[in-house]
Structures are given as C-alpha cells and as structure tokens.
N, C-alpha and C positions, 0 to 999 in steps of 0.2 A: 472580483473573482475570489479573493481571500474570504470575503463574507459568505459567498456561496459554499466554499469549502468548510467554513466553520459550521454552517447549518448541517452539512453532510456529516461532519464529525459528531455533532450533538445527537443526530439520529442513530449513527453507528454505535455510540456509547450506550444509548438507551436499549438497543437490541442486544448489546453485549451483557447488560445487567440482567435482562430476562433470560438469556442463554445461561448465564452463571447460576441463576436460581434453579433452572431446570437441570443443569449438570449436577448441582448439589443434591437435588431430589433423587436422581438416579444413583449417585455415589453413595447415598445413605441407604440404598437398597429398596427404595420405595417405588412402586409402580405409578406411572402417570395416570391420574384420574382425569375426569372431564375438564376441570379448570386448567390443568397442565397441558392437556392436548390442545385446548383453545389457544393458550399462550404460545405453544410451539408453532401452531399453524400461523398465527399472527406474526411471530418473529420471522418465520420463513418468508411470508408475503412481504413484510416490511423490508427485509434484507434484499429481496429480489427487486423491489421497487426502487430502493436506494441505488442499486447497481445500475438500473436503467437511467436514473436521474443524473448519473455522473457523465454520461456521453456528451452533454452540452459543454461541460467544463473541459473535457479532453479535447474537443474540437476547438474551443476558444484558445487553449494553450498552444495547440498546433498552429493556429492562425497567427498567434503572437510570436512565432518562432521560438517558443519555449519547448522545443522538441523533447528534451530530457524529462521535463516536468510532465509533459503529456504522456510519455512512456511510463513514468512512475505511476501516474494516476490510472492509466490503462491496466497496469498490473494489479492495482488495488481493486479495480472494477472486476477483473477476472476472479480475484479472490472472493469478492462479495458474491458472485454468481455461484462459486463452488461452495461457499458457506451456506447459501440459501438451499442448494441441493442437499447438503448434509442435514440441514434442519428438516427438510421435507422427508428425509429418511429417518427422522427421530434421532439424529446423531448430534444431540446437544452435549458434546463431550469436551474433554480437555483440548483435543486438537482443534476443534471448531473455535473454542475460546482463544487459543493461541493465534489462530488465523485472524480472528477479529481484532486482537491486540495489535497484530502487525499492520492491519489496514488502518487502524487508528494512528499508529506511529507514523505511517506514510503520510496521512493527511496532516498530522501535526507538523511534520518536517516541511511539507509543501507550504502550509500556512505561514510558518516562521520565515521561510526563505522569501516568500512574496512580501511579507511585512518588512524584512530587511531591505529589499530592493526599493520598496516604496519610501523608506526613510532617507535613502541616498539622494543628494542634491541632483537635480536634472542638469545635464551639461548641454551647452549650446542652445541658447534661447532663440526665439524668433521663428516664425514660420517662413523662412526664406522662400522666395518666390520661385516660380518657374518649374516646379516639380523636380524630378531628378533626385531629390533627397530620399535616401533609403530610410524606411520606417525603423525607428529604434526598437529593438526587441524588448518584450516585457521583462525578460531576464537575460542579461548578457551571457554569451557563451562561457566565459570564465567562471561565472557564478554557477552555471549549470554543471560544469565539470567539477567544481568544488562540491556541489550537492552529490554528484555521483561518487566521488572519492569517499565522502562520508558514508554513503550507503554501502559502498564496497567494504569499508573497514568494519561496519556493523555486521554485515553478513559473515565476514571472515571470523569475527569474534564469536558469533552465534555458532558457527560451524565448529570452531575449536572446542566450545563447551560440549556440544553434542558428541564430537569425536572422543573426548575424554570419557564421557559416560559409556560410549559404545565400546571403547577399548578396555574399559574397566570390566565390562561384561564379556569382552573378547569374542563375542559371537553375535553377528547381526541377527541370526535366526532366533536368538534368545530374547531379543527386544520385544516389547509389547507392540501390537499393531499400531498404536498411536505414536510410539517412539520410532518405529520404522517409517511411518508416514512423514515424521518430522525430518529424519535423516534424508529421505529421498527428496523432500521438498527443498531442504536447504541446499542440497547438491545442485538441483535445478536452478534455484535462485542465484547461487554463486556463479554458475555459468552464464546466466542471463545478464547479471550485473557486470561481470568481467567483460563480456562481449560488447555491451553498449559503451562501457567506459573506454575500451580500446578504440572503438569506432569514433567516439567523440574526441578523444585525445588526438587521433590521427587527423581529424578534420581541422582541429585548432592548429596543429603543427603545420598544416598546409595552408593556413589562413583562409579556410573555407568552411566556416561554421554553418 
C-alpha cells in the first residue's frame, strides 16, 4: 500500500510542476497560447484520473481497520477533484498550488506512518488455530490517534499564520479572493480534523477502536 501511495505522490508532484509553470505564465501577465492550453487540459485530466485511482487505496485502508488513514486519504481525494475542477476552469493559480501542496503533504505523512508501522516488530507469532483471533489492524488505533494529533497541530499552526495576516489587514473583505478561499478552507479543515480527533479519542477511551 505504501508503494501505491508513493506512485500517487510522484504523479501528484508532476502535476504540481506543470501547474506551477502555468501559474508563473499567468503571473507574468502572459496569455496562454496553444501549448499552455494543452498543458492545462492534460494537467486537469491527469489530476482527475489520479483522484479516481485513490479509491482502491481508501477501500483497502478501511478494510484494514485504518479508519483514520482512510479518512485522511478520502480528504486528499476530494481535494484532487476540486483541483481538477479549478484547472478545468483555467485556475492554475496560487490557491490551486497550495491545495496540491497539501495533498502531497498528506500523502507523504501517510507513507511515512505506514513505513514506521512496517518497521515495528510483529507481536505474537504463529497462526494459532481455531479461528477466533481478531485480525491485527494495519495501523494500531494509538498510532492513528497520534497521526490525527499531528494533523490537528499542523492545521492549528496554519490557521494562526493566516489569522495573523487577516488581522494585520483587519478586514476580511480586503483580502484577495485567493486569501479568502484559504481562510474559509482552513476553517472547514480545522473543524473536520477536530471532529474526527474527538471521535477517535472517545472510541479509544471506551476501549472500542
């Protein structure tokens, strides 16, 4: 599964590179010519195809009782779909680049967490007979909660940075459209992460992961 995620990350990074080139062209005040339009269309198609390819990994994680990881990857998939839609609207802009960076960061964190679990010694050998033994989860509940706490801290840090910029401006209405999108997105993300962190912590405290 980690290898599958690595391949997805490579594809996402390649799309990000193309998006950055297109964003620079627009920022330099240059109109898109035929070559740029072809690049943009391909980037949008590739981004949407990548979003579709993630479904199998999401289902695999859910089957392996890695519910938190499945949730995180589902969020990344939703972002990919939104990025594809933005590229289809010729929005190869700073906000699209930021979203792509966040998708890459999520994939990187998932890959690293899976690698960490793979390195840990397997407890309890033997395929004891008679069934009845519950299948060991791909990622233990405590490790998933640790992942969530880290994610929550990162979202909080990003929110503080944006809040400082917003209060320096003192007026939400004076922010650029891209800055407003970022503020709104971070607010939603903070709520989502806080919600599932509480839900998972409650499950663990009740001994029902």
